[in-house]
C-alpha positions as a Markdown table, in Angstrom:
| # | Residue | x | y | z |
|---|---|---|---|---|
| 1 | Met | -37.2 | -22.9 | 4.1 |
| 2 | Pro | -36.6 | -20.8 | 7.5 |
| 3 | Ala | -38.0 | -17.4 | 7.1 |
| 4 | Arg | -35.1 | -15.0 | 6.9 |
| 5 | Asn | -36.1 | -12.4 | 9.6 |
| 6 | Ser | -37.3 | -15.4 | 11.8 |
| 7 | Leu | -36.4 | -14.6 | 15.7 |
| 8 | Lys | -34.9 | -18.0 | 15.8 |
| 9 | Arg | -31.3 | -17.6 | 15.4 |
| 10 | Leu | -30.3 | -20.0 | 11.9 |
| 11 | Thr | -27.6 | -22.5 | 12.7 |
| 12 | Ile | -25.2 | -24.3 | 10.6 |
| 13 | Arg | -27.9 | -27.3 | 10.4 |
| 14 | Asp | -30.4 | -24.9 | 8.9 |
| 15 | Val | -28.2 | -24.2 | 6.0 |
| 16 | Ala | -27.1 | -27.9 | 5.8 |
| 17 | Lys | -30.8 | -29.1 | 5.7 |
| 18 | Val | -31.8 | -26.4 | 3.0 |
| 19 | Ala | -28.9 | -27.1 | 1.1 |
| 20 | Gly | -29.0 | -30.9 | 1.1 |
| 21 | Val | -25.4 | -31.2 | 2.2 |
| 22 | Ser | -24.0 | -32.4 | 5.5 |
| 23 | Thr | -23.1 | -29.6 | 8.2 |
| 24 | Gln | -19.3 | -30.9 | 7.5 |
| 25 | Thr | -19.7 | -29.6 | 4.2 |
| 26 | Val | -21.5 | -26.1 | 4.9 |
| 27 | Ser | -18.5 | -26.1 | 7.8 |
| 28 | Arg | -16.3 | -26.3 | 4.9 |
| 29 | Val | -17.4 | -23.6 | 2.5 |
| 30 | Ile | -17.8 | -21.3 | 5.2 |
| 31 | Asn | -13.6 | -22.0 | 6.1 |
| 32 | Asn | -12.7 | -21.9 | 2.5 |
| 33 | His | -11.9 | -25.3 | 2.4 |
| 34 | Pro | -10.9 | -26.3 | -1.1 |
| 35 | Asp | -12.0 | -29.7 | -1.1 |
| 36 | Val | -15.9 | -28.9 | -1.8 |
| 37 | Ala | -17.1 | -29.4 | -5.3 |
| 38 | Ala | -17.9 | -26.3 | -7.4 |
| 39 | Asp | -21.8 | -27.2 | -7.9 |
| 40 | Thr | -21.7 | -28.0 | -4.2 |
| 41 | Leu | -20.3 | -24.6 | -3.5 |
| 42 | Thr | -22.4 | -22.6 | -5.2 |
| 43 | Arg | -25.5 | -24.1 | -3.6 |
| 44 | Val | -24.6 | -23.8 | -0.2 |
| 45 | Gln | -23.2 | -20.2 | -0.9 |
| 46 | Thr | -26.8 | -19.5 | -2.6 |
| 47 | Val | -28.4 | -20.9 | 0.8 |
| 48 | Ile | -26.3 | -19.0 | 2.7 |
| 49 | Lys | -27.3 | -15.8 | 0.9 |
| 50 | Asp | -30.9 | -16.7 | 0.9 |
| 51 | Leu | -31.4 | -17.4 | 4.3 |
| 52 | Gly | -29.2 | -14.6 | 5.6 |
| 53 | Tyr | -27.1 | -16.9 | 7.8 |
| 54 | Ala | -24.2 | -15.4 | 9.4 |
| 55 | Pro | -21.5 | -18.0 | 11.3 |
| 56 | Asp | -21.0 | -17.4 | 15.0 |
| 57 | Ile | -17.7 | -15.4 | 14.9 |
| 58 | Leu | -17.3 | -15.7 | 18.9 |
| 59 | Ala | -18.2 | -19.6 | 18.7 |
| 60 | Arg | -15.9 | -20.0 | 15.7 |
| 61 | Ser | -13.1 | -18.0 | 17.7 |
| 62 | Leu | -13.2 | -19.7 | 20.8 |
| 63 | Ile | -13.2 | -23.0 | 19.2 |
| 64 | Arg | -10.2 | -22.4 | 17.2 |
| 65 | Gly | -8.5 | -20.2 | 19.0 |
| 66 | Arg | -8.5 | -17.7 | 16.9 |
| 67 | Ser | -10.1 | -13.7 | 17.2 |
| 68 | His | -10.7 | -13.0 | 13.6 |
| 69 | Thr | -9.2 | -9.6 | 14.1 |
| 70 | Leu | -6.2 | -8.4 | 12.6 |
| 71 | Gly | -3.8 | -5.6 | 14.0 |
| 72 | Ile | -2.8 | -2.6 | 11.2 |
| 73 | Val | -0.1 | -0.3 | 12.3 |
| 74 | Ala | -0.5 | 2.4 | 10.0 |
| 75 | Phe | 0.7 | 6.2 | 9.6 |
| 76 | Gly | 0.0 | 9.2 | 8.2 |
| 77 | Leu | -3.6 | 8.8 | 6.6 |
| 78 | Glu | -4.0 | 12.4 | 5.9 |
| 79 | Phe | -1.3 | 11.5 | 2.9 |
| 80 | Tyr | -3.1 | 9.8 | 0.0 |
| 81 | Gly | -0.9 | 6.9 | -0.3 |
| 82 | Pro | -0.8 | 5.2 | 2.8 |
| 83 | Ser | -4.6 | 6.2 | 3.2 |
| 84 | Arg | -5.4 | 4.1 | 0.0 |
| 85 | Val | -3.0 | 1.2 | 1.5 |
| 86 | Leu | -5.5 | 1.5 | 4.5 |
| 87 | Thr | -8.5 | 1.3 | 2.1 |
| 88 | Gly | -7.3 | -1.8 | 0.5 |
| 89 | Ile | -6.5 | -3.2 | 3.8 |
| 90 | Glu | -10.0 | -2.8 | 5.0 |
| 91 | Arg | -11.7 | -3.8 | 2.3 |
| 92 | Gln | -10.0 | -7.2 | 1.9 |
| 93 | Ala | -10.1 | -7.6 | 5.6 |
| 94 | Ala | -13.8 | -7.3 | 5.6 |
| 95 | Glu | -14.3 | -9.9 | 2.7 |
| 96 | Leu | -12.2 | -12.4 | 4.3 |
| 97 | Gly | -14.5 | -11.8 | 7.7 |
| 98 | Tyr | -11.7 | -10.1 | 9.7 |
| 99 | Ser | -12.2 | -7.2 | 11.9 |
| 100 | Ile | -9.4 | -4.8 | 12.0 |
| 101 | Ser | -7.7 | -3.2 | 15.5 |
| 102 | Leu | -6.0 | -0.3 | 13.9 |
| 103 | Asn | -2.9 | 1.5 | 15.2 |
| 104 | Leu | -1.8 | 5.0 | 14.3 |
| 105 | Val | 1.4 | 5.8 | 14.5 |
| 106 | His | 2.5 | 9.8 | 14.3 |
| 107 | Arg | 6.2 | 9.4 | 14.7 |
| 108 | Pro | 7.2 | 6.4 | 12.4 |
| 109 | Glu | 11.1 | 7.3 | 13.5 |
| 110 | Leu | 10.2 | 6.8 | 16.7 |
| 111 | Ala | 7.6 | 3.9 | 16.5 |
| 112 | Asp | 8.2 | 1.3 | 19.9 |
| 113 | Ala | 7.5 | -2.1 | 18.2 |
| 114 | Lys | 7.8 | -3.8 | 21.5 |
| 115 | Thr | 4.9 | -1.5 | 22.8 |
| 116 | Leu | 2.8 | -2.0 | 19.5 |
| 117 | Leu | 3.2 | -5.7 | 19.0 |
| 118 | Ala | 2.1 | -6.1 | 23.0 |
| 119 | Ser | -0.6 | -4.5 | 22.9 |
| 120 | Leu | -2.0 | -6.0 | 19.9 |
| 121 | Gln | -1.1 | -9.7 | 21.2 |
| 122 | Ala | -3.1 | -8.4 | 24.4 |
| 123 | Arg | -6.4 | -8.0 | 21.8 |
| 124 | Arg | -4.8 | -11.4 | 20.7 |
| 125 | Val | -5.0 | -10.4 | 17.1 |
| 126 | Asp | -4.4 | -13.2 | 14.3 |
| 127 | Gly | -1.4 | -11.5 | 12.6 |
| 128 | Val | -0.3 | -7.9 | 12.1 |
| 129 | Ile | 0.2 | -5.4 | 9.1 |
| 130 | Trp | 3.2 | -3.5 | 9.7 |
| 131 | Ala | 2.1 | -0.2 | 7.2 |
| 132 | Ile | 4.0 | 2.6 | 8.6 |
| 133 | Pro | 7.4 | 3.9 | 6.6 |
| 134 | Glu | 10.6 | 2.3 | 7.2 |
| 135 | Ile | 13.0 | 5.2 | 8.5 |
| 136 | Gly | 16.1 | 4.3 | 9.9 |
| 137 | Asp | 15.8 | 0.6 | 11.5 |
| 138 | Asn | 12.5 | 1.1 | 12.9 |
| 139 | Arg | 11.2 | -2.2 | 11.7 |
| 140 | Ala | 14.2 | -4.5 | 12.5 |
| 141 | Arg | 12.6 | -4.4 | 16.4 |
| 142 | Ala | 9.3 | -5.4 | 14.9 |
| 143 | Arg | 11.0 | -8.4 | 12.7 |
| 144 | Glu | 12.4 | -9.7 | 15.9 |
| 145 | Ile | 9.4 | -9.8 | 18.2 |
| 146 | Ser | 7.0 | -11.2 | 15.8 |
| 147 | Thr | 9.5 | -14.1 | 15.1 |
| 148 | Ala | 9.9 | -14.4 | 18.8 |
| 149 | Ala | 5.8 | -14.8 | 19.2 |
| 150 | Ala | 5.4 | -16.9 | 16.4 |
| 151 | Leu | 3.1 | -13.8 | 15.3 |
| 152 | Pro | 2.2 | -13.5 | 11.8 |
| 153 | Leu | 3.5 | -10.4 | 10.5 |
| 154 | Val | 3.6 | -8.3 | 7.0 |
| 155 | Phe | 5.1 | -5.4 | 5.8 |
| 156 | Val | 3.8 | -2.5 | 3.4 |
| 157 | Asn | 6.6 | -1.2 | 1.3 |
| 158 | Gly | 10.1 | -0.7 | 2.7 |
| 159 | Asp | 13.5 | -2.3 | 1.6 |
| 160 | Pro | 12.4 | -6.0 | -0.1 |
| 161 | Thr | 15.9 | -7.2 | 0.4 |
| 162 | Val | 15.7 | -7.6 | 4.3 |
| 163 | Val | 15.2 | -10.9 | 5.5 |
| 164 | Gly | 12.8 | -11.2 | 8.4 |
| 165 | Ala | 9.5 | -10.7 | 7.3 |
| 166 | Pro | 6.9 | -11.2 | 4.4 |
| 167 | Leu | 6.2 | -7.9 | 2.3 |
| 168 | Ile | 4.2 | -6.7 | 0.0 |
| 169 | Gly | 5.3 | -3.3 | -1.6 |
| 170 | Ile | 6.0 | -0.9 | -4.8 |
| 171 | Asp | 8.6 | -0.8 | -6.8 |
| 172 | Asn | 9.6 | 2.9 | -6.1 |
| 173 | Leu | 12.8 | 2.4 | -7.8 |
| 174 | Ala | 10.9 | 1.9 | -11.3 |
| 175 | Ile | 8.9 | 4.7 | -10.3 |
| 176 | Gly | 11.7 | 7.3 | -10.3 |
| 177 | Arg | 13.2 | 5.4 | -13.2 |
| 178 | Leu | 10.1 | 5.7 | -15.6 |
| 179 | Ala | 9.4 | 9.1 | -14.3 |
| 180 | Thr | 12.8 | 10.7 | -15.5 |
| 181 | Glu | 13.2 | 8.0 | -18.7 |
| 182 | His | 10.0 | 9.7 | -19.9 |
| 183 | Leu | 11.0 | 13.2 | -19.7 |
| 184 | Leu | 14.1 | 12.1 | -20.9 |
| 185 | Ala | 12.3 | 10.5 | -24.1 |
| 186 | Leu | 10.5 | 13.7 | -24.8 |
| 187 | Gly | 13.6 | 15.7 | -25.1 |
| 188 | Ala | 14.6 | 16.9 | -21.8 |
| 189 | Arg | 18.1 | 17.2 | -21.0 |
| 190 | Gln | 18.4 | 19.0 | -17.4 |
| 191 | Val | 16.0 | 17.1 | -15.1 |
| 192 | Gly | 15.6 | 18.3 | -11.8 |
| 193 | Val | 14.2 | 16.2 | -9.0 |
| 194 | Val | 11.7 | 17.3 | -6.2 |
| 195 | Ala | 12.4 | 14.0 | -3.4 |
| 196 | Gly | 10.6 | 13.4 | -0.5 |
| 197 | Pro | 11.9 | 13.2 | 3.0 |
| 198 | Asn | 15.4 | 11.9 | 3.0 |
| 199 | Asp | 15.0 | 9.5 | 5.6 |
| 200 | Trp | 12.0 | 7.8 | 4.0 |
| 201 | Trp | 12.9 | 4.4 | 2.1 |
| 202 | Glu | 10.5 | 5.2 | -0.7 |
| 203 | Ala | 11.7 | 8.6 | -1.2 |
| 204 | Gln | 15.6 | 7.0 | -1.6 |
| 205 | Gln | 14.1 | 4.7 | -4.2 |
| 206 | Arg | 12.7 | 7.3 | -6.3 |
| 207 | Leu | 15.6 | 9.2 | -6.5 |
| 208 | Ala | 18.3 | 6.4 | -7.1 |
| 209 | Gly | 15.4 | 5.7 | -10.2 |
| 210 | Trp | 15.9 | 9.3 | -11.3 |
| 211 | Arg | 19.9 | 8.7 | -11.0 |
| 212 | Gln | 19.7 | 5.7 | -12.9 |
| 213 | Ala | 17.8 | 6.9 | -15.4 |
| 214 | Leu | 20.2 | 9.8 | -16.2 |
| 215 | Thr | 23.2 | 7.3 | -16.1 |
| 216 | Ala | 21.6 | 4.9 | -18.6 |
| 217 | Gly | 20.6 | 8.1 | -20.9 |
| 218 | Gly | 24.3 | 9.3 | -21.2 |
| 219 | Leu | 23.8 | 12.4 | -18.6 |
| 220 | Ser | 25.7 | 13.2 | -15.6 |
| 221 | Val | 24.2 | 13.1 | -12.4 |
| 222 | Asp | 24.1 | 16.9 | -10.7 |
| 223 | Glu | 23.6 | 16.4 | -7.1 |
| 224 | Thr | 22.6 | 20.5 | -7.3 |
| 225 | Leu | 19.2 | 19.5 | -8.9 |
| 226 | Val | 18.0 | 17.8 | -6.4 |
| 227 | Ala | 15.8 | 19.8 | -4.0 |
| 228 | Val | 14.1 | 18.1 | -0.8 |
| 229 | Gly | 10.2 | 18.5 | 0.4 |
| 230 | Asp | 7.9 | 17.0 | 2.9 |
| 231 | Trp | 5.4 | 15.5 | 0.9 |
| 232 | Gly | 3.3 | 18.6 | 1.3 |
| 233 | Ala | 2.3 | 21.1 | -1.6 |
| 234 | Glu | 3.9 | 24.2 | -0.3 |
| 235 | Ser | 7.1 | 22.3 | 0.3 |
| 236 | Gly | 7.2 | 21.4 | -3.3 |
| 237 | Arg | 6.6 | 25.3 | -4.1 |
| 238 | Leu | 9.5 | 26.0 | -2.0 |
| 239 | Ala | 12.0 | 23.2 | -3.7 |
| 240 | Gly | 10.6 | 24.1 | -7.2 |
| 241 | Gln | 11.0 | 27.8 | -6.6 |
| 242 | Ser | 14.8 | 27.1 | -5.4 |
| 243 | Leu | 15.3 | 24.8 | -8.4 |
| 244 | Leu | 14.2 | 27.1 | -11.1 |
| 245 | Glu | 15.8 | 30.2 | -9.3 |
| 246 | Arg | 19.0 | 28.0 | -9.3 |
| 247 | His | 19.0 | 26.4 | -12.6 |
| 248 | Pro | 17.4 | 28.8 | -15.4 |
| 249 | Lys | 17.6 | 26.3 | -18.0 |
| 250 | Leu | 15.9 | 23.3 | -16.3 |
| 251 | Asp | 13.4 | 21.8 | -18.6 |
| 252 | Ala | 12.0 | 19.0 | -16.6 |
| 253 | Ile | 11.0 | 18.6 | -12.9 |
| 254 | Phe | 10.3 | 15.1 | -11.3 |
| 255 | Ala | 8.2 | 15.4 | -8.0 |
| 256 | Gly | 8.4 | 12.6 | -5.5 |
| 257 | Asn | 4.3 | 13.0 | -5.0 |
| 258 | Asp | 1.6 | 15.1 | -6.9 |
| 259 | Gln | 1.2 | 17.4 | -4.1 |
| 260 | Met | 4.7 | 18.7 | -4.5 |
| 261 | Ala | 4.3 | 18.3 | -8.0 |
| 262 | Leu | 1.2 | 21.1 | -7.6 |
| 263 | Gly | 3.7 | 23.3 | -5.4 |
| 264 | Val | 6.0 | 22.9 | -8.7 |
| 265 | Met | 3.7 | 24.0 | -11.1 |
| 266 | Tyr | 2.6 | 26.8 | -9.0 |
| 267 | Ala | 6.5 | 28.1 | -8.5 |
| 268 | Ala | 6.8 | 27.7 | -12.1 |
| 269 | His | 3.8 | 29.8 | -13.1 |
| 270 | Ala | 4.8 | 32.7 | -10.3 |
| 271 | Leu | 8.5 | 32.8 | -12.2 |
| 272 | Gly | 6.7 | 33.1 | -16.0 |
| 273 | Arg | 7.7 | 29.5 | -16.5 |
| 274 | Arg | 5.0 | 27.7 | -19.1 |
| 275 | Ile | 4.1 | 24.5 | -18.6 |
| 276 | Pro | 4.7 | 22.4 | -20.3 |
| 277 | Asp | 6.1 | 24.3 | -23.0 |
| 278 | Asp | 8.9 | 26.0 | -20.8 |
| 279 | Leu | 9.0 | 23.2 | -18.2 |
| 280 | Ala | 7.4 | 19.4 | -18.2 |
| 281 | Val | 6.0 | 18.3 | -14.7 |
| 282 | Val | 6.1 | 14.5 | -13.5 |
| 283 | Gly | 4.3 | 13.7 | -10.0 |
| 284 | Val | 3.3 | 10.5 | -8.2 |
| 285 | Asp | 0.3 | 8.7 | -7.3 |
| 286 | Asn | -1.9 | 9.9 | -9.8 |
| 287 | Ile | -4.5 | 11.5 | -7.3 |
| 288 | Pro | -8.0 | 12.0 | -8.7 |
| 289 | Glu | -7.2 | 15.6 | -8.3 |
| 290 | Ala | -4.5 | 15.2 | -10.8 |
| 291 | Ala | -6.6 | 15.3 | -14.2 |
| 292 | Leu | -7.6 | 18.3 | -12.9 |
| 293 | Phe | -4.8 | 20.6 | -12.6 |
| 294 | Trp | -3.7 | 22.6 | -15.2 |
| 295 | Pro | -2.3 | 21.8 | -16.9 |
| 296 | Pro | -3.5 | 18.1 | -16.4 |
| 297 | Leu | -0.7 | 16.2 | -14.5 |
| 298 | Thr | 1.2 | 13.7 | -15.9 |
| 299 | Ser | 2.0 | 11.1 | -12.9 |
| 300 | Met | 2.8 | 7.6 | -11.8 |
| 301 | Arg | 0.2 | 5.5 | -10.5 |
| 302 | Gln | 0.6 | 3.4 | -7.8 |
| 303 | Arg | -1.5 | 0.1 | -7.0 |
| 304 | Leu | -2.1 | 1.5 | -3.5 |
| 305 | Arg | -5.2 | -0.5 | -2.6 |
| 306 | Glu | -4.2 | -3.7 | -4.2 |
| 307 | Ala | -0.9 | -3.6 | -2.0 |
| 308 | Gly | -3.1 | -3.2 | 1.1 |
| 309 | Ala | -5.3 | -6.3 | -0.1 |
| 310 | Gln | -2.4 | -8.3 | -1.1 |
| 311 | Ala | -0.8 | -7.9 | 2.4 |
| 312 | Val | -4.0 | -9.1 | 4.0 |
| 313 | Arg | -4.3 | -12.2 | 1.5 |
| 314 | Leu | -0.7 | -13.1 | 2.5 |
| 315 | Val | -1.3 | -12.3 | 6.5 |
| 316 | Asp | -4.7 | -14.7 | 6.3 |
| 317 | Ser | -2.4 | -17.3 | 4.5 |
| 318 | Leu | 0.5 | -17.1 | 7.1 |
| 319 | Ile | -2.0 | -17.3 | 9.6 |
| 320 | Gly | -3.6 | -20.6 | 8.2 |
| 321 | Glu | -0.3 | -22.1 | 7.6 |
| 322 | Ser | 0.6 | -21.3 | 11.4 |
| 323 | Asp | -2.4 | -23.0 | 12.5 |
| 324 | Asp | -1.3 | -26.5 | 10.5 |
| 325 | Ser | 2.2 | -26.3 | 11.0 |
| 326 | Pro | 3.6 | -24.0 | 13.5 |
| 327 | Gly | 7.0 | -22.1 | 12.3 |
| 328 | Ala | 8.6 | -19.4 | 10.3 |
| 329 | Gln | 7.4 | -19.0 | 7.1 |
| 330 | Val | 9.5 | -18.2 | 4.3 |
| 331 | Val | 8.3 | -15.8 | 1.5 |
| 332 | Ser | 9.4 | -13.9 | -1.2 |
| 333 | Pro | 8.7 | -10.0 | -1.4 |
| 334 | Thr | 6.6 | -8.8 | -3.8 |
| 335 | Leu | 6.6 | -5.5 | -5.5 |
| 336 | Leu | 4.0 | -4.2 | -7.6 |
| 337 | Gln | 5.0 | -1.9 | -10.8 |
| 338 | Pro | 3.7 | 1.2 | -11.2 |
| 339 | Glu | 2.0 | 2.9 | -14.3 |
| 340 | Leu | 2.8 | 5.9 | -16.1 |
| 341 | Ile | -0.2 | 8.2 | -17.0 |
| 342 | Val | 0.5 | 10.9 | -19.5 |
| 343 | Arg | -1.0 | 14.2 | -19.5 |
| 344 | Thr | -0.5 | 17.7 | -20.6 |
| 345 | Ser | 2.1 | 18.7 | -18.4 |
| 346 | Thr | 4.8 | 16.9 | -19.9 |
| 347 | Arg | 3.8 | 17.2 | -23.9 |
| 348 | Gly | 5.9 | 20.1 | -24.7 |
| 349 | Val | 9.2 | 19.5 | -23.9 |
C-alpha cells in the first residue's frame, strides 16, 4: 500500500489498484454516482481514507467545466437567524466538495441583483444561494437574471407562492400562529405582539399568524396591540414598554425574536410586571441564551441550519440536472416546520 505521506502525488489509479477495482469505479464513487454496489462503495471509500487521497479539484473542474464553487448572497450575520443559515450552508457545501464565494449585502432592500449575479458568474460559480431577506421586489430581478443565464439559483426564506426559483424556508406563518395558540391555551385573553420590521416577509408572516390564531380563538384582532421593533433588544424594550403602558391589562406578548423578547422582559420588570405571573412572553429562534434568561424564555425553534443545508443539497441537484439536461427545473418550495420550546416565561398565565 502506498505510504500516506509519500512525496508522490496519489492518483485515482493508486486507489483503484489497492481497492481492486477499475479507475471508472473509483470515479463513480468520487462523483457520487448511484450505480455502485454497496460493498464496493464501502471498500473504495475506506481505501480513499486510508491513503489520504484527495481528488484534483482543478483537473476535474477543467474536464467538467465546473468550478465546484457556490455563490452565496447573504445578509445580517450579526443576527442569529442568518448566521445559523450560513453555518448550515457552509458545512453542507464542504461535505459535498464545494467551496463558497460569499457576498454580504448590507442593505437588502437595495440589493442590485444584476451586479451581484454578474460578479458571481465572473467567478464561474456553479450555482447560487440567495439568502437575504425578501423586502419589496428585491428578488424579482434575481429570478429573471438566473433564468436567462441558466444559472441554478435557490432562495432561502421568502414568499413560497412566487413562481420563478426554488425555495427552502421556514413556515413563519406557523411560528406566529403556534406561539399565539400556546398563549391562548394557557388562558391569555389580551395578547400583544412585538413584530419585526414591517417590510420583512418573515415579520409579516409571523404577524399574520398572530392574527390567524386570535381569529380562530374567537378573539377580535386589535391592531393597537401591535408594536414594531427592528429585531434588536433595545427596540423590544421600547415596544414592550409602549404596549404595557397603553394596555395595562395585557397578559401576554409574542415577540418576533428572542432579542426583542429580552427587551420586553426588561420593560416588564421595570414596570413592576412579574413574568410569568402577570405577563407571559414568547420569543422566536430559541437562541442558546434563551434558557438562561430570567425567567427562562419560551421560544419557537427554527430549523435554520437545516434550511441552509437543504438549500445546498437542492442547488447541487439542480447543478447536476443542468449538466445532464440544460433547462429550467421546476421544484416545489419546501417550508420547514417550527417547534415550540416551553420554559418558565409562559407557565404562569
